[in-house]
N, C-alpha and C positions, 0 to 999 in steps of 0.2 A: 332346859336348854339342851340341845343335842351336842354330842361330843365334838362334831365338826364345827359347830358354831363357837363353842368354847375355844377350840384351837385357833380359829380365825381371830377371835377377840384377843387371845394371848399374844398371837403374832403382831397384831396391830399395836398393843401396848408395849411389847418388846421394842419395836421400832420407835415408838413415841418416846419411851424412856431413854433410849440413846440420844435422841434429839434434845430432850429436856436436860440431860446431864451435860451435853455440850453447851447449852445456854447457861447453865449454872457455872461451868468452868470459865466461860467468857464474862462472868460477872453480871449476867442478866437475870439472875433468880428473882430478885426483888420486882423487876418490871413485869414479870409474868404473872404475879399473884393478883387475882381479881375474881369477881363473881362469875364471870363467863368462863375464864380459863381454868378457874379453881385455885385453891391455895395449896401450893406444893412445897414440901420440904425434901431435903435429901437425908436419908438414913444411911449411916455408915456402919457396917458390921464386919466381922472377921469371918472369912470362908471357913466353913467347918472342915473341909478336906484340904484345901490349899493353904489356909492360914493367911491368905492375901486379903487386903482391904477391898470390900465390896460396897458399891453405892447403889441406892435404890431411890428414885424420886417417888414420893407418896403423898397423897392427899392426907390432911391431918386436921386435928382440932385440939385446942388447948382448954384445959379446965384446971384452974388453980395452978399448981406448980407441975402438973403432969401434961404431957403431950400424947395424943392418942392417934393411931392410924389403923388401917384395915389391912388384913391379908386377903386381898380380893380373890385369890384362887385357892383359898383354904389352907389346910395344914401342909400342903406340898409346896407352898410359896417359898422360894429359896431364901429370902432375907429372914423369914420367920424360922426356918430350920437353922440358919446360921445363928440367929439370936438365942435360940433354945440351947444350942451347943455352947455359945459364949455370950452372955447377956450384956456384956459391955458394948456401948454404942456411942455414936456421936450423931447429933442432929444439926443440920444447917437449915435455919429458918429464913423465910424471905425478908425478915426485917434486919438481917445481918447477924443475929445472934448464932453462936456455935455452942451447943450444950453437950455435955458429957454425962452419961447416966447408964442406967441398967434397964433393959427391956424386960417386960413380963406380960403374960397373958391376963386379960381382965376376966375374973372369975365371978364377980357380981353381976347377975343377969340384968338387973335394972340399969346399972351403970353401962353395961355393954350395949344395951338397946339405945339408951340416951346418946351415947357417944357415937354409935353407928349412924344414927340419924343426923347428928350435928355434922359428922364428916361428910356424909352424902350430900347435905345441903351445901357445904363449902366446896364440893368437888367440881362444881361447874359442869362442863360438857361431859366429863368422864363418867358421871352417873348415868347420863342419857345414853351413852355408847355401851356401857357394860350391862345396864338394865333398862332397855327401851320400855317406856310406859310407866316407869317407877317415878313417883312424885314424893320425895322425902318430906315435903312441906305438908 
């Protein structure tokens, strides 16, 4: 994918994320979750430079007692950099749960592939926008 395409997709998701956070703040997070729209949680981290609370709506999947999400734009993803600086985080799940925990990178390759696929299946339209032609099923 060319850099200009990546920039357009990033800009689209930046605007979409602002809208998603507004819906969450209005208490509509639960109503947005579904196979077409995707299953979205809000990840709260601490800004690595500002020290302020930062919110990021992310597609996710659960496995056992763990919740997994993807850094869609790789190692430069802001929430990932924040989490690496301070792994404490909070998750707002669409079923109303608020979880506190510590984030970490998945290092097991088999688990990483399995959870990536599961998240992409649950991401609804976001997978089609970010990766046209990709069929995670």
